[in-house]
C-alpha positions as CSV (number, residue, x, y, z in Angstrom):
1,M,-25.1,9.5,96.1
2,T,-27.8,12.1,96.5
3,K,-30.8,12.8,94.2
4,A,-29.1,15.8,92.6
5,D,-26.2,13.7,92.4
6,L,-27.6,10.9,90.3
7,E,-29.6,13.7,88.2
8,G,-26.4,15.6,87.2
9,L,-25.0,11.8,86.3
10,V,-28.4,11.9,84.1
11,K,-27.8,14.7,82.5
12,E,-24.0,14.1,82.0
13,L,-24.8,10.9,80.6
14,K,-27.7,12.4,78.1
15,A,-25.7,14.7,77.3
16,D,-22.5,12.0,76.7
17,L,-25.4,9.9,74.8
18,A,-26.4,12.4,72.3
19,M,-22.8,13.3,71.5
20,A,-22.0,9.7,71.0
21,L,-25.7,9.6,68.7
22,E,-24.1,12.4,66.6
23,S,-20.7,11.0,66.3
24,Q,-22.5,7.9,65.3
25,Q,-24.3,9.6,62.8
26,A,-21.3,11.7,61.7
27,V,-19.5,8.3,60.7
28,Q,-22.6,6.8,59.3
29,E,-22.6,9.6,56.7
30,Q,-18.7,9.0,56.2
31,L,-19.5,5.0,55.7
32,T,-22.1,6.2,53.3
33,N,-20.0,8.2,51.2
34,L,-17.0,5.8,51.4
35,Q,-19.3,3.1,50.1
36,T,-20.6,5.5,46.8
37,Q,-17.2,6.5,45.9
38,L,-16.0,2.7,46.1
39,E,-19.3,2.1,43.8
40,E,-18.5,5.0,41.4
41,K,-14.7,3.9,41.4
42,D,-16.0,0.4,40.6
43,Q,-18.0,1.4,38.0
44,L,-15.2,3.5,36.6
45,I,-12.7,0.1,36.7
46,T,-15.4,-1.7,34.9
47,N,-15.7,0.8,32.1
48,L,-12.1,1.0,32.0
49,K,-12.0,-2.9,31.5
50,E,-14.8,-3.0,28.8
51,G,-12.6,-0.1,26.9
52,I,-9.7,-1.7,26.9
53,A,-11.0,-4.9,25.9
54,T,-12.9,-3.1,23.0
55,Q,-9.6,-1.0,21.9
56,T,-8.0,-4.4,22.3
57,A,-10.2,-6.2,19.8
58,A,-10.1,-3.3,17.3
59,Q,-6.2,-3.6,17.3
60,E,-6.3,-7.1,16.9
61,K,-8.8,-6.7,13.6
62,Q,-7.0,-3.9,12.3
63,H,-3.6,-6.3,12.9
64,H,-5.5,-9.0,11.5
65,E,-6.3,-7.0,8.1
66,L,-3.2,-5.4,7.6
67,E,-1.7,-9.1,8.0
68,D,-4.1,-10.0,5.6
69,K,-3.6,-7.1,3.1
70,L,0.4,-7.5,3.7
71,Q,0.3,-11.1,3.1
72,G,-1.8,-10.6,-0.5
73,R,0.6,-7.9,-1.1
74,L,3.5,-10.4,-0.6
75,Q,1.9,-13.3,-2.4
76,N,1.3,-10.9,-5.6
77,A,5.4,-9.8,-5.4
78,E,6.1,-13.6,-5.2
79,A,3.9,-14.4,-8.2
80,A,5.8,-11.8,-10.1
81,A,9.0,-12.1,-9.0
82,L,8.1,-16.1,-10.0
83,K,7.0,-14.7,-13.1
84,L,10.1,-12.3,-14.0
85,S,12.4,-14.9,-12.9
86,Q,10.9,-17.4,-15.4
87,T,10.6,-14.8,-17.8
88,N,14.0,-13.8,-17.5
89,T,14.8,-17.8,-18.0
90,E,13.7,-18.0,-20.9
91,L,14.9,-15.1,-22.6
92,A,18.2,-16.5,-21.4
93,Q,17.5,-19.8,-23.1
94,E,16.4,-18.0,-26.7
95,L,19.7,-15.6,-26.2
96,T,21.9,-18.7,-26.0
97,T,20.1,-20.7,-29.0
98,L,20.7,-17.4,-31.1
99,K,24.0,-17.1,-30.2
100,Q,24.4,-20.6,-30.9
101,E,22.5,-20.3,-34.3
102,N,24.6,-17.2,-35.5
103,K,27.5,-18.8,-34.0
104,N,26.9,-22.0,-36.4
105,S,25.7,-19.7,-39.3
106,K,29.2,-18.0,-39.2
107,S,30.8,-21.1,-39.2
108,T,28.9,-22.9,-41.9
109,S,28.3,-19.7,-44.3
110,Q,31.2,-18.1,-46.4
111,P,32.0,-14.5,-46.3
112,L,30.0,-12.4,-48.4
113,S,31.8,-10.2,-50.8
114,R,29.3,-7.8,-51.1
115,P,26.3,-6.2,-48.8
116,L,23.2,-7.9,-47.9
117,V,21.7,-4.5,-48.4
118,P,22.8,-2.6,-51.6
119,M,23.9,1.0,-50.6
120,A,21.7,3.8,-51.9
121,Q,23.5,6.2,-54.1
122,P,23.5,10.4,-53.4
123,L,21.3,11.9,-55.7
124,V,23.9,15.2,-56.2
125,Q,27.5,14.3,-56.1
126,K,29.2,15.9,-53.1
127,P,31.9,18.4,-53.7
128,A,35.5,16.7,-52.5
129,S,35.6,19.5,-49.7
130,L,32.7,18.1,-48.2
131,A,33.4,14.8,-48.5
132,L,36.5,15.5,-46.7
133,A,34.6,17.2,-43.8
134,D,31.9,14.2,-43.7
135,S,35.3,11.9,-42.8
136,K,36.6,14.3,-40.0
137,R,32.7,14.2,-38.5
138,L,32.8,10.4,-38.5
139,M,36.6,10.1,-37.0
140,K,35.4,12.5,-34.6
141,P,34.5,10.3,-31.5
142,Q,31.0,10.7,-30.2
143,I,30.0,11.6,-26.8
144,I,26.7,9.4,-25.7
145,H,24.8,10.6,-22.8
146,R,23.5,8.6,-19.9
147,P,19.6,9.4,-19.6
148,Q,19.0,11.8,-16.8
149,H,17.5,9.1,-14.3
150,V,20.6,6.8,-13.7
151,N,23.1,9.1,-11.6
152,T,25.6,7.1,-10.3
153,Q,29.2,8.5,-8.7
154,P,32.2,7.4,-10.6
155,G,33.5,4.0,-9.0
156,E,30.2,2.9,-7.7
157,P,28.3,0.1,-10.1
158,E,25.5,1.5,-11.5
159,D,22.1,0.7,-9.8
160,F,20.1,-2.0,-12.2
161,A,16.6,-0.8,-10.3
162,K,16.8,3.3,-11.1
163,S,16.2,2.4,-14.6
164,A,13.8,-0.9,-14.8
165,W,10.4,-1.7,-14.3
166,L,8.9,-4.2,-12.3
167,L,5.5,-5.7,-13.5
């Protein structure tokens, strides 16, 4: 190898070295960019996890508040149902007692020959034609209208809840 060959080889090696340095610098920049992106994604993941934890805690709090509210309503409804049941039982007992008293009073008392309340005498005597019209009117069957809020179809049992109020 001659000096000229060696100088050509040195120039070629220097050019290769410069290209390798440029390539290394480009790879270094890519590595820095990737590390930055990785840090940003890690931060995003951390933020998302914190958001999920916060949201989960808020949902659990709402769930417990709703559960407590519903539990309170259930206890109130149970208390009202118990009170209603007790009142119903008392009324049933009172009704039974009254029926028994009525039965006892009917069996022990004698039939009355006159009504308990005296009949009021009309101030003006009605003509016979009006008295006949009154007797016909009394003989006509009377139609009893159901309350409008109770709408049942024929053949269906009446819904007691539609006409009753709960306390």
